[in-house]
NUMI-646722 format. One record per residue (C-alpha): x, y, z. Coordinates in steps of 0.25 Angstrom, whole numbers, plus 5000, padded with zeros to 4 digits. Example, Ala and Ser with C-alpha at 12.3 -4.5 7.8 and 13.67 -1.06 7.14 Angstrom:
BEGIN
504949825031/505549965029/
//
This chain:
BEGIN
499949994999/500450154996/500950245007/499750335001/498750205002/499250185017/499150335020/497650345016/497350205022/497950265035/498850145035/500050235040/499350335048/499750455040/498950545039/498650645027/498750805030/498850765044/498850895055/500150885058/500650905044/499551015042/500051085054/501551075048/501051125036/500651235042/501751255048/502651275035/501451315026/500751405034/499551395042/498551495038/498851525025/497651555017/498051675006/498751614995/500351654995/501451654985/502451564991/503951634990/504351504992/503851434981/503951534971/502751604974/501751484972/500451524977/500151454991/499151455003/498751375015/499851275018/500751265003/499651244996/499951294981/499351284968/500051164965/499351074977/497851154978/496551134971/496251274971/497051364965/498051454974/498251604970/498951694979/498251794986/496851694988/496451665001/496151525006/495151475017/495651395027/494751285023/495251295008/496751285015/496451155022/495651105012/496851125001/497951095013/497250955015/497150925001/498550964997/499250885009/498450765008/498750764992/500250794995/500250685006/499650574997/500750614985/501750594996/501250455000/501650404987/502950434988/503150385002/503350235004/503950205016/502750185026/503450225039/503350355037/502450445050/501550555049/502550655052/503450585042/502250605031/501850745036/503450795033/503550745019/502050805016/502350925022/503750915013/503050895001/501850985002/502951115003/503951034993/502850964985/502650814988/503350754974/504850824980/504550754994/504050634986/505450644978/506350684991/507550614997/506750625012/505550545005/506550445000/507150435012/505750415019/505350305009/506550225012/506250205026/507450345029/506350415036/507150505044/508350535034/506950565026/506350665034/507850725036/507750745020/506650825021/507350955025/508950905023/509550845011/510750715012/511750825013/511150885024/510651025019/509151065019/508251015007/506851075003/507251215010/507551284996/506751374985/507151394971/507051544969/506751614956/508251634951/508451454955/509151484966/508851394980/508751454992/508651385004/507251415013/507451405029/506051395031/505951275020/506851205028/506351235041/505151165034/506151055031/506551025045/505251015049/504750935040/506150845045/505650855058/504350825055/504750685047/505650635057/504450635069/
//
């Protein structure tokens, strides 16, 4: 049985869109962010609620629009659940905990689930090296920070301390 099916069947005890994940996302994506804004770290990508963009929302995301708390809650739950189901398709280690699943879900929510699935972190976790995989959410094999850079319009990569703090928080959650 696939990890996705085990999750849906409740066989692993993992919860989609857990309260702890939604609170964690609120810390890093913003709580009560009901006005659509141009996210500077994402090259002006219109963003609302807890990191919802036009790439994930069933509704248009237009800078300046105001979303109700109910719409935010509806779309956040939909987007997080879809992301977690896609993440489950690339996870093969049934020994992961809710905290590890939530940490990977946060990472995927921020950088895109396909990127998380292709990451060194998921490869290590799938290989049974969970602690190493958790550390790989924040650090490369060489010990340098990963997933904490943005590419400027001029092509230059710039380290963003806030992104690294999020990666460290994801790592700690994953290791719980």
